[in-house]
N, C-alpha and C positions, 0 to 999 in steps of 0.2 A: 168863727174867726175872732182872734184875740183883739181886745181893744188896743188902741194906740198907746194908751198909758202903760199897759202891761208890757207891750213890746219895748217901749222906751226904758222901762225898768230893767228888763232883761239885758238890753244893750249897756245900760249903766253898770249893771253888776259885772258883765263881761269885761268892760273897760277897767273897772276897779280891780278885778282879778288879774288882768294882764299887767296893770300898773304895779300891783303888789308883787307879782312874779318878777317883774323887771327890777323893782327895788331890791327884792331879796337876792336876785342874781348879781346885781351891782354890789350889794353888800358882801356877797360871797367872794366876788372877784377882788374887791378892794380890801376887805378886812380879813377874810380867811385865806385867800390865795394870793394876796397882794405881794407878799415877799417873794414867792416863787416866780411870779410873772416879772417882777422887777429884776430878779436875778437873770431870768432868761433874756430879757431885753438888754441888760448890761453885757451878758455874754455875747450877744449878737453885735454889740457896738464896741466892746472892749475885749482885751485879752491880757491875762496876767502872765508875765514872762519872768523867768529866773535870771537874775544878774549874777554871772559867774564871779567868784571871788578869786583874786590873784593868789596863786600858790606861792608859798614862801621859797626863798632862795637857799640853796646849799652852797657853801663856799669853803675853801680850805682855810687853814689857820691864819693865813696872811690876807684873806679877803678876796682871793681869786675865785670868781664864779665857776662853779662846777655844774650846777643845774639851776636854771632860772626861767621865769615865765615872761613871755613877750606878747604884746598885743598885736595880733595880725588880723587880716581882713579877708572875707569872701566878697566878691564883687558881683552884683547883679545889674543887668542893663535892660531897660525897657525901650526897644527901638522906636516905638511910636511917640516916646516922650523926648527924644533927642531933638534939639532945635536945628542942628546942622549935622546930620549923620555923616556926610562926606568930609566936612571940615573936622569933625571930632574923631574920625576913624584913625588917622595917623597917631594922635595922642593916645587913644585907647590901645592900639596895637603895641606901641612902645612901652607903656606902663604895665600892660598885662603880659608882656613878653610873648606876643603871638605874631604869627605871620599874617600879612594883610588878607590873604585868601581865607585863612582859618577864621579870622575875625568876621569877614564878610559872610561866611556860611553861618556862623553863630548868630549874627544879627538878623538873619532871615526868619528866625524863630520868634514867637510872641514875646518870650522873655529869655534872655541869655544869662546863664549863671556860671561863674568861674570860681572854683574852690580855692585856687592859690596854694597855700596862703600867701598873702601879700603884706609887706611891711608898711609902716606908716609913711616911709619915704616913697614907696611905690605908689600909694594911692593919694598922696597929698595933692598933686595936680588935678586929680579926678573929682575932688570935692566940689569944685565949681561947675562941673558939667551936669546940666539937667538931664535926668533920665538914668543917671548912675546911682545905684543904691549900694551902700557899704554896710556890711554886717561884721561888727567887731567880734573877734573870738580870741581867747587866751590860749596860747600854745606853749607847751613845755619845751625848753630848748637846752641842749647840752653842747657847750662851746667846743669840747673835744670829745667826739663820740666814743672813743675807746678808753678814755681816761678813767681808771678805776671803775670800769663799767659794772663788774660783778658786785662791787661793794655799794656803789651809788644806786644801782638798779634803774628801773624805768617805770613810767606811768602807763596805765592801760588806756584803751580807747574811750573808757568812761571818765577819764581824767583823774582816776584814783590810783594810788600807788600799787604797782603790781609786783615789784620785786625789790630786794635790797633795802637800803635805807629809805627809799621813796615809799615803800610799803610799811616799814616799821614806824616811820615818823608821819604817816599820812594824817593823823588827827591833828598834829601840830602844824603841818605844812598847808593843809587844804583850806583853812579859814572857814568862814560862814557865808553862804550865798545870800544875795539880796533879792529884792522883788520889785517889779515895776508894772504899770498898766499902760497899754498902748491902745489907740482908737482904731476902729475898722469901719469900712463902708458897708453897703448892703451886700456886696459880693464877698465880704470877709477879708478884703485886702487892707493891709495896714496903711494908715495915713503917714505921710512923711513929717508928722509933727513930733516934737520931743515927747518921750515917754514920761509918765508921772511916776516918780520913784516912791515906792511905799517903804522899802527898807534898803538902806545902803549896804552893799556887800562889805564884809570885814576881811581884809587880806590875812593870809596865813603868817605864821611865825617864820623868821629866818633862822637857820641853824648853821652854826660855824663848826665845821668838822675839825678833828685833830690832824687830818692828813696835811702833809706838806707837798704842794704841787710839784716842786722841783725834785724832791726826793722820790716822789711817786713816778715821775718821768724817768729818773735815773734807774729806778728798780725795774720798770716795765721794759725800758730799752735794753738793759743788761740781760734780763731774763729772755727776751726775744732773741737777742744775739746768741746767747748761750745755747738755747734749745735748737736754733737753726744750725749752729756750728757742730753740736754734738748729736744731732738727729735724735733728740730725746722725745719721749711721749708727752711730757708736760713738766710743770714745775711751779714753785711758789716762792715768793720773797715776802718777808714780814720785817718791818723796821719799827722799833718800839723805843720810847723814852722810858728808861728804867726808874726814873725818879718820880714820874707822874703817872705812868701806865698808859700814856697817850700813844695810840698807834699812828705812826708818821707815814707809813706807806704799806700798801698791800697789793701785791701783783700776783696774778694767777694766769697761766696760759696752758692750753691743751691742744694737742695735735688735731683733734676733731673740730676745733674752732669754737666750741661752746664757751660761753662766758659764765662759768660757774665759780662761786667763791670757795674753791677747794681749800684755801688756807684756813677756813673756818669749819668746813663741813666734811672734809675727807681726811681720814687718819692713815698713819703708816707706822711701821715699827722703826724706831729711831736709831737702832744699832748703837754705835759707839758714842753718840751724843748723850746717851743715858748713863755713861760710865761716871760722869761727874756726880750724879745723884748717889751712886754707890759709894763714891769717895766721901760725899757729904755725910752719909750714914755712919761710915767708919770713923770719921773725925768727930762727929757729934756725940757718938757713944764711946769715944776713946778706945777704939779697937785697933788702932795702928799708931806707931810712932814714926816721926819724920824719917829717921835713919834706918828703919826696919826694912829688910829685904826678903824677897822670896825668889826661888829659883825660876829661871825662864824655861827650863825643861827642853832646851834646844829648839824651841819653836813649835813643839807638838806635845800635847798632853791629854791623856784620856782621864776625864773626871769620872768618879764612880757614879753610875746611874745614867750616864750620857751615852747614847748609841754611837756617836761620832766624836773623834778627838777635837779638842780646841787647838787652833793654830794661830800663830802670830805672823804678820807680814814683816815685822822688824824685830826679830828675836834678839834678846840680850841674855847673857849668862845669869844675871840676877838683877832684880828690879826693886826700887822703892816705889811707894805709891806715886810719887812725882814722876818717876820714870814710866810707870804703867800708863799714866794719863798722857805723858809726852809722846810716847810711841804707840799709844792705843793698844796696849797688850791685853788680849782676852785672857790669857793664862794667868797673869799676875792679878788682874781684877777678880777673876773667879776665885783664886786662892784667898785673897784678902776678904772678899765678900762672904766666904764660908764662915767667917768669924761672927757674922751678924745673925741674930735671931730673925725668923721670918717676920715677926711683928715689927721689929725695928726697921727692917728693909721696907716693909709695906708702908709704915707710918711716914717714913722719909719721902717716899715717892708721892704719897697722898699730900704731904705738906707742901710739895712743890706743884701741886695741882694736877698730877697725873690721874686720869680716870674720872675727872669731873669737869663740867663746862666752866669756862672762865667767867661767864656772866656778861660778856660784851654785848652792846646794843646791836643785835643783828637778828633777823627773823629766824634763822636756823643756825645751830651750832652743834657739832658732834662732841660727845663727852669723852671719847676715847675708851680705852679698855685697861683695867687693872683688876685682876681677880683677887678675892680675899685669900689670905694665907691658908685657910682651911681647904681651898680648892687647888692648892699648889701640888705638884708632883715632885719627885726627888730632884730633878735637874732645874726646877723653877728658879731657885735662888741664883744659880749661875746664869741662867738665861736672862733674868731680869737685870743682873749686874752688867751684862754686855748689851742690853737694849733689845731683847726679844721677850716674847710673851706679854708685851704691853703695846699699846698703840696710842699715838698722840696726834694732834693737829699741829701744823707749823705755828699757829697762834699760841697754843699751850706751851710749846717749847720756848717761844720768845718770852712769854710771861715767866716761865720757870727760870730761864737764864737771867731775866730781869731781876728776879729775887736775889740771885748771886751778886749782881751788880749793885743792888740796893741794900747792901749790908744784911741780907737774909730775910727781908720783908717781901712777901708776895703781894703784889697789887692787882686789883681787878683792872684789866685793860679796857680802854674806852675809845670810841670813835667820835663822841660828842664833846666839843669844847665849850660852846656857848649856845644858848637859845635866846633870841631877841624878838620882842613883840613888834607889831607893825610900826610903832613909833620909834623903834631903835633901842628901847630900854632893855637892858640885860635881865632876863627872867631866871636864867640858870647859868652857872659857871662851874665847870668841873673842878673838883678837888680830888687829890689822890685818895683812893679808897683801899686801905689795907685789908687783905683777906686774912692773913695769919703770918706769924713768924715761922719761916721754914727752918732756918738755922740761926745760930747766934752770929753776931757781927764778926767775932773772931774766926769762926769756921768759914764764914763767907769770904773773909780776907784770904784765908788759906786756899780756898777753892779758886779764887782769882789768881793766886800765885801759881797754882797747878795749871790753870788754863793758859797763863802767860808762857809757860814752858813749851806748850804745844807749837807756838809760833816761832820759837827760837830755833837756831840751827840744830838740825837733827830731829826736830819735832815733825809730826805728820802735817802740821799746818804752816810750815815755814814759807810756802809759796804765797801765803796771805800777808806776810810781813810788810809793813809800811816803812818808808824811808825815815820819817821824822817822828813817828809816834809808835808806842808799843801797843800791841793788841793782845787780848786774852781770848782764846777761841778753842773750839773742839771740832774735829772732823768726825764724820759718821758715814760708814758704808754698810748697808744692810741688804739682805736678800729681800726681794719684793714679793709681797703677797698679792695674788690675783685670784679672785673668786674663792677665797678661803684657803688657798694652797700656795706654797712657795713656787714661783715660776722659774723653771730652769734657765739659767743664764741671764736673769733680770735682776737689777740692783737699783737701790735708791741711794743717791749720793747727797749728803746734807752737810751743812756747815753752820755753826753758831758762833757769833763773835760779839765781844764787848769792846766798845771803842770809846775813849782810849782805855787802856788797861788800868791805869791808876785812879781815874775818876770817871767812870763810864757815863757817857751821855747818850749812847746809842747801842741798842741790841739789834743785831741783824741775824736772821735765820733764813737760809736759802736751802731749797730742796729741788733736786733734779731727778725726775722719774725716768729710769731705764735709758741712760745715755748709750747710744749705739756706736758712735765714732770715737776712736781713741780710747782712753782709759775710762773705767767706770768708777774709779776710786775718787772719793771726795777731795783728797789732797791735790788731785790734778784737774778736777772739774769745778766743784762749788767754791773751793778756797780761793783760787785766783780771780774768779768772777766777783767774789765778795770784796777782795782787795780793790778791784777796779771800781766798784760802786763807792767804796769809801774814798778813794782818790777823787772821784768826780764830786762827791759831796763836799770834800774839803775845798775844791776849786770853785764851787758855787757860792754865790753871794748871799742868797736869801734862805739857805737851808737852816733848819731849826737847830743850830749848834751854837753853844755859848762860846764865842771866840775868846772872851776874857778867861774863862776856865781852861780852855785849851792852851792858852799862852802860859798858864801856870803849871801845866803838866810837863814834867821833864821829858824832852824828846829822847828817842833812842840814840844814844851816843855811839859814835864810831869807836872801835877798839883803839886804845892808845898804842903807839909804837913801843917796841921793846926798850928803847932808850929811856922812856919815862918811868921813874921808879914806882909809881902807883898804877901803872897800866896793867890791863888784864893780859895774862899770858896767853897768847893765841895757840893753845894746844888743842888739837882735834883728836878725840878719842875714837878709835875704831877697833873694837874688841870682838874677834870672831868667837863663835861658840866653841868651847873646848869640851869634848866628850869626857866621860868619866875614865876612859881608858888612857887618856893622856897622862904622862908622868907628872905628878904633882910638883909644884914649885915650892921651895922652902918658905915657911911662914916667917914673918918678921913683924915687929911692932910698928905701928903707925906713929910717926913722931908728932909731938905737940907743936903745931904752928899757929895756935890761936894768938890773935893780936898782931901778927906779922903782916907786912906788905905782901901782895900776891906774888911778886917776882921772887922775893926771898923764900916764901913758903913753897913755891913750885920747885925752886932749885933744891931745897932741902928734901922734898919728896922724890925728885928725880934721882938724887944721889943715893937714896935708899932703895931705888929700883921700882918705884911706883909710877903709874901713869896718872895724869891730872886732868880733871874737868873743873872749870871755874863757873860759879853762878853768883852774879852780883859784882859790885865794884868796891874798891877801898881796901880794907884790911879783913883778915880772916876772922869770922865769928865762930865757926865750928867746922868740923869735917865729918865726912862719912866714908869709910868706917871712922869711928871716934878715935881720938888720940889714945894710944896705949893698947888699942885692940890689935889682934893678930890678923894679918892679911898676907896672901901669897904674893911673892915678887912678880911684878908685871901686871898685877891687878890695878883697878882704878880707884883713886881717892878723889872724892868730890869736895871741893872747897866752897863753902858758903860765906860770901863776903858781905860787908855792910860799909857805908861811908865812914870815913874817919870822924871821930868825935870832935 
């Protein structure tokens, strides 16, 4: 049996070993694993929460809110914490918009949660009620749900931009989230103590759009009314400031109810709207003179290489380029365009932006179609001159016509006017961005004169004429392409207008897809609707029009009575087509009436057996046919007048 001293030594050694093990374990826990255990303890007592950043506001050019973020609340009620459940019930039911029985059933649960969302006004009286827990959430709000919906877009359930400008500008609008720490009890429930903020959230930037809320409303209402009245499949309206490239209104509607931005993403063959680009190429390359005429061929003409003949809805015996644009003659434009080389025609179309995206700030944009000249067939030059074998979006057309209004300079269209940081400081302001010069200023001025004739008496766009201002415009009616083929009996009616003609401030492009009721021609569909939109815009107070500039534009004057010596002779020409078999009238020289008053000049021409058409006011500058030229008796002489010096 071991001695007591030995046993005591063994016990001491055991105790020392146990103490050493305890010290080592304590060192391991404190020194080696201390941080991990501290983190676990903190996780049990605290929770890190994300503080949502307020998303930036989208507004129109005048500051009208189009998309903004509001603070709303979810409401939670712990019934066992209510001091006076019966006394609090009426207030709770009223503020939460619940029936008393519905609230009573909810309060039988351990914890009642109401998603709402409820506004600050709704929950303000509930803040003093013990047992009511408010959870603040930020909610994206659109004051007018259908206002430019396809353009503005929407945010997704995750709070990020899902479509439209909300998606494109998401990094600007979303801001930077913050963080905070909240305390929890042993059961993991949050204390009602204030959270400790680690990082404050940074609100997103506000973006001012170029859209004009009133013009947008006018465009949407006019488009809705037109499509309902004409039983059309859909349509688009684009309004653009030609001097800055700012898009003022974009409206799109479709029979199937989808809100898709077809003004940017869907193309169509523009038909006669493209004739002005053929005229631009002819004038830019000097291939036509103002007084030069081609035969109207009686309204039907078979071009070499084309399987079907070209036809005109408003045939004339002979036409100048101005006449061809005014009455939208396929035959005359085809004959004139035959003088262009393929490269010249192609380069002019490209210069106006056909076949290339405009570069507007939008998530998706169609570039349209324009084939290289090496891919053209025999009839391609003719087809392109009258608006076929190419496709464009309504936005591309608006930008191209904007170049005509802007003295030949094509601008990149934009939807963004300003970007402001959370403090309100302007970080970006739009400036006009020229893309290229499409035509010279002189050619652009001549193109505007050609378009002005379309809206005058006898032009295809005369139903768009305004009472007090001149308009420059073009109608277009084209066969509709569906699934890659021309759909029988389906047409696209379109209209492009520059307002006012002398100093354009507004480009309007309207497209109507497959109108079923009434006429399908643009002259009877899109043109009068455009006039109505412009009349409403003039009547509106806040529309983005420079009234001072408008007041300096000469209004459309009423024709002076015959008694006034400088009045315009009210002579209406109606010349039926005379076939070649008709007996020829004797030719005679056109008298020189240059510098004479219009009344005197008209009388002189009448005495020589000619009919008269007058363009302009004042005294005669020149005539067509020119003075001294031979013309048949009964033929028409056009007098071009200018104000007296």
